C-alpha positions in Angstrom: -10.9 -55.6 -15.4 -7.6 -55.7 -17.2 -5.9 -53.1 -19.4 -6.7 -52.9 -23.1 -6.9 -56.4 -24.4 -4.0 -57.3 -26.8 -2.4 -53.8 -26.5 1.3 -54.1 -25.6 3.5 -51.3 -24.3 6.3 -49.9 -26.5 9.7 -50.3 -25.0 10.3 -47.7 -22.3 6.7 -46.7 -21.8 4.8 -47.1 -18.5 1.1 -47.5 -18.1 -0.8 -46.5 -14.9 -1.7 -49.5 -12.8 -4.8 -47.8 -11.2 -7.6 -47.3 -13.7 -9.7 -44.2 -13.7 -13.3 -45.3 -13.3 -15.7 -43.8 -15.9 -19.3 -44.8 -15.3 -22.6 -43.5 -16.5 -26.2 -44.4 -17.1 -27.9 -43.8 -20.5 -31.3 -42.4 -21.1 -32.5 -46.0 -21.5 -31.2 -46.9 -18.0 -28.2 -48.9 -19.4 -25.3 -48.6 -17.0 -21.9 -48.4 -18.7 -18.8 -49.2 -16.6 -15.5 -48.2 -18.1 -11.9 -47.8 -17.0 -9.2 -45.5 -18.4 -5.5 -45.7 -18.3 -2.7 -43.3 -19.1 0.5 -44.4 -20.9 3.7 -42.4 -20.4 6.7 -42.1 -22.6 10.1 -41.4 -21.1 8.7 -41.8 -17.6 10.6 -42.7 -14.5 8.8 -45.2 -12.2 8.3 -42.3 -9.7 6.2 -40.5 -12.4 4.0 -43.5 -12.8 3.7 -43.9 -9.1 2.6 -40.2 -8.7 -0.1 -40.7 -11.3 -1.3 -43.9 -9.7 -1.4 -42.2 -6.3 -3.3 -39.2 -7.7 -5.8 -41.5 -9.5 -6.5 -43.3 -6.2 -6.8 -40.1 -4.2 -9.3 -38.4 -6.6 -13.1 -38.9 -6.4 -14.0 -39.8 -10.0 -17.5 -40.9 -9.2 -19.4 -38.3 -11.2 -17.0 -37.9 -14.1 -18.6 -40.4 -16.6 -22.1 -39.1 -16.0 -21.0 -35.5 -16.3 -19.3 -36.1 -19.6 -22.2 -38.2 -20.9 -24.8 -35.6 -20.0 -22.8 -32.7 -21.4 -22.1 -34.3 -24.7 -24.1 -33.6 -27.9 -25.8 -37.0 -28.5 -26.5 -36.0 -32.1 -22.8 -35.6 -32.8 -22.3 -39.4 -32.5 -25.0 -41.3 -34.5 -25.3 -44.9 -33.5 -23.5 -44.4 -30.2 -26.2 -46.1 -28.2 -24.1 -46.7 -25.1 -22.4 -43.3 -25.2 -18.8 -44.6 -25.4 -17.9 -42.3 -28.3 -19.3 -39.2 -26.8 -17.8 -39.8 -23.4 -14.4 -40.9 -25.0 -14.4 -37.7 -27.1 -14.6 -35.5 -24.0 -12.4 -37.8 -21.7 -9.2 -37.0 -23.6 -9.1 -33.4 -22.3 -9.8 -34.5 -18.8 -7.0 -37.1 -18.9 -4.5 -34.5 -20.3 -5.5 -31.9 -17.7 -5.2 -34.5 -14.9 -1.8 -35.7 -16.1 -0.5 -32.1 -16.3 -1.9 -31.2 -12.9 -0.2 -34.2 -11.4 3.1 -33.9 -13.4 3.4 -30.3 -14.3 6.4 -30.9 -16.6 4.6 -33.4 -18.7 3.9 -32.9 -22.4 1.5 -34.5 -24.8 3.2 -36.6 -27.4 4.5 -34.3 -30.2 4.1 -31.2 -28.0 7.8 -31.1 -27.2 10.7 -31.1 -29.7 12.7 -33.0 -27.1 12.3 -36.7 -28.0 13.3 -37.6 -24.4 10.7 -35.4 -22.7 8.2 -37.0 -20.3 4.9 -37.2 -22.3 1.5 -38.7 -22.3 2.0 -41.1 -25.2 -1.5 -42.4 -25.3 -4.5 -42.9 -23.1 -7.4 -45.2 -23.6 -10.4 -46.8 -22.0 -12.3 -50.0 -22.1 -15.9 -50.7 -21.1 -17.7 -53.8 -19.9 -21.3 -54.4 -19.0 -22.0 -54.7 -15.3 -22.2 -58.3 -14.0 
């Protein structure tokens, strides 16, 4: 699976190469397979390499199901595959993971220093299993 289709990187940003797998099964037995990426602003290649290594080293196998099961399904009407409710909770997981891996990282807008290392954006894409 590729990165977000049609989404280019701003000059100077780096996006993780290793996706974070986010998979769950809905109440109707539909399996959703998604992948998340983190995009860094003002990052050195070593920062991106550390994130990629940490992504590869972590067991993400239960993450998607845990987020899906914990979310309030009523808060997202029409979200039959659970992408909105999982995505809503995934943001905090991504930010915490990035900060755990790179303790000096900020979220975009969190630092007054325009040159600070920051999570510029994160995102995920889902595809039906083949």
